[in-house]
N, C-alpha and C positions, 0 to 999 in steps of 0.2 A: 663731188669739189670744185668752185667755180674758181676756177685757173682764171678769169678774163680779167685785163689790169682794168683800175679808171684812165678816164684820157677826161681833160678838161683844156683847156684853148682858157688862156692867161695875157696879161700887159704886162712887159717889165719894163718900166722906161720907155714908153712906146712900141717899144715891138711885142710883137706873139708871139707868144709860143703854140704849143701841143705837147701839156704838159702827160706822161703815163707811166702809174705803179701804182702798188700797193693799199697805200694811203686813200684817206675820201677824200671827194672829187674840193671841196671846202677846205679842207688841209694842205689842201696843195696851193690855192687861191689862195691862204692867207700868209701860204709862205713866200707867195711868189707876190700879193702885196708890200708884205715886211723886205722884201728884196729892194724892190720898184722906191718904195718909202725910202730907204739905206742909202739908195744913187742920188733922188734927189735930195738928201737933206743936204752932200755933199757936196753935190751941183752947185747948190745955192749959198756955200760957203765959200767955191771958188766956181764961178762961169769958166772958168779957160780951161775946165777940164773935157778930152774929149768921152765919150760914152765906151770907150775901153779902159780910159784912168776910170772915170765914175764905175765901173763893175769891179775891178781889179783893187779898188781901195776901201768900198765896196764886199767886197769879199773876205781881204785881210778886216777889216771892222768885226766881221763878222765870227772868225774864227778868232781871233782875241777875245768875242765872247765866249766863243763855246771854248773855250782853252780857259775862261777865269772859270767859265762855274762848274768848272768838274773841278779844279783846283778847291772851292769849295767843297765842289761834294765829295770829295775826297777826303781833303778836312773833318768835314761830317761823318762820314763814315769814323777815322779813325776816331772819332769822338766818340762817339757810338761803341763800338768793337770792346767787348770784356777784352783786357791785357791778357793776352795770350801764355805770355810766360808764369802767371798766379792759375792761370787754370792748369795747365799741366804739373803743381808742384804737390 
Protein backbone atom coordinates (compact mmCIF):
# COMPACT_ATOMS: atom_id res chain seq x y z
CA UNK A 1 0.00 0.00 0.00
CA UNK A 2 1.30 3.47 -0.92
CA UNK A 3 0.97 5.85 2.03
CA UNK A 4 2.64 8.77 0.27
CA UNK A 5 0.61 11.93 0.10
CA UNK A 6 0.43 14.09 -2.99
CA UNK A 7 2.18 17.46 -2.75
CA UNK A 8 1.34 20.40 -4.96
CA UNK A 9 2.27 24.08 -5.08
CA UNK A 10 -0.75 26.35 -5.51
CA UNK A 11 -1.34 30.07 -5.72
CA UNK A 12 -4.24 31.54 -3.78
CA UNK A 13 -4.86 35.26 -4.21
CA UNK A 14 -1.22 35.98 -4.99
CA UNK A 15 0.33 33.85 -2.24
CA UNK A 16 1.90 30.43 -2.73
CA UNK A 17 1.15 27.39 -0.61
CA UNK A 18 2.31 23.79 -0.62
CA UNK A 19 -0.65 21.47 -0.17
CA UNK A 20 -0.21 17.87 0.89
CA UNK A 21 -3.01 15.33 0.94
CA UNK A 22 -4.64 12.16 -0.29
CA UNK A 23 -6.46 13.89 -3.14
CA UNK A 24 -5.17 14.07 -6.69
CA UNK A 25 -2.94 17.09 -7.32
CA UNK A 26 -5.35 18.30 -10.02
CA UNK A 27 -8.17 18.33 -7.47
CA UNK A 28 -6.14 20.33 -4.96
CA UNK A 29 -5.22 22.84 -7.67
CA UNK A 30 -8.90 23.14 -8.64
CA UNK A 31 -9.86 23.86 -5.01
CA UNK A 32 -7.13 26.48 -4.69
CA UNK A 33 -8.31 28.19 -7.88
CA UNK A 34 -11.88 28.18 -6.57
CA UNK A 35 -10.88 29.81 -3.27
CA UNK A 36 -8.72 32.34 -5.09
CA UNK A 37 -11.57 33.24 -7.46
CA UNK A 38 -13.96 33.70 -4.53
CA UNK A 39 -11.49 36.06 -2.88
CA UNK A 40 -11.02 37.97 -6.15
CA UNK A 41 -14.79 38.34 -6.59
CA UNK A 42 -15.11 39.82 -3.11
CA UNK A 43 -12.25 42.27 -3.58
CA UNK A 44 -13.60 43.32 -6.97
CA UNK A 45 -16.83 44.32 -5.22
CA UNK A 46 -15.08 46.02 -2.28
CA UNK A 47 -11.50 47.10 -2.92
CA UNK A 48 -11.06 48.17 0.72
CA UNK A 49 -10.96 44.52 1.87
CA UNK A 50 -7.53 43.35 2.95
CA UNK A 51 -6.28 39.83 2.30
CA UNK A 52 -7.45 38.47 5.68
CA UNK A 53 -10.91 39.96 5.34
CA UNK A 54 -11.26 38.58 1.82
CA UNK A 55 -10.17 35.13 3.03
CA UNK A 56 -12.66 35.10 5.92
CA UNK A 57 -15.52 36.34 3.75
CA UNK A 58 -14.65 33.77 1.06
CA UNK A 59 -14.65 31.05 3.72
CA UNK A 60 -18.07 32.20 4.94
CA UNK A 61 -19.45 32.25 1.40
CA UNK A 62 -18.10 28.77 0.70
CA UNK A 63 -19.48 27.50 4.04
CA UNK A 64 -22.87 28.94 3.06
CA UNK A 65 -22.71 27.15 -0.30
CA UNK A 66 -21.81 23.90 1.45
CA UNK A 67 -24.60 24.24 4.00
CA UNK A 68 -27.21 24.93 1.32
CA UNK A 69 -26.03 21.94 -0.71
CA UNK A 70 -26.19 19.72 2.38
CA UNK A 71 -29.76 20.86 3.05
CA UNK A 72 -30.71 20.15 -0.57
CA UNK A 73 -29.06 16.74 -0.37
CA UNK A 74 -30.85 15.88 2.89
CA UNK A 75 -34.18 16.94 1.38
CA UNK A 76 -33.58 14.79 -1.70
CA UNK A 77 -32.61 11.80 0.44
CA UNK A 78 -35.81 12.20 2.48
CA UNK A 79 -37.86 12.29 -0.72
CA UNK A 80 -36.20 9.12 -2.01
CA UNK A 81 -36.37 7.12 1.22
CA UNK A 82 -39.39 4.86 1.60
CA UNK A 83 -41.65 5.84 4.46
CA UNK A 84 -40.20 3.89 7.39
CA UNK A 85 -43.55 3.75 9.15
CA UNK A 86 -45.12 1.92 6.20
CA UNK A 87 -42.28 -0.62 6.08
CA UNK A 88 -42.89 -1.75 9.66
CA UNK A 89 -46.65 -2.23 9.18
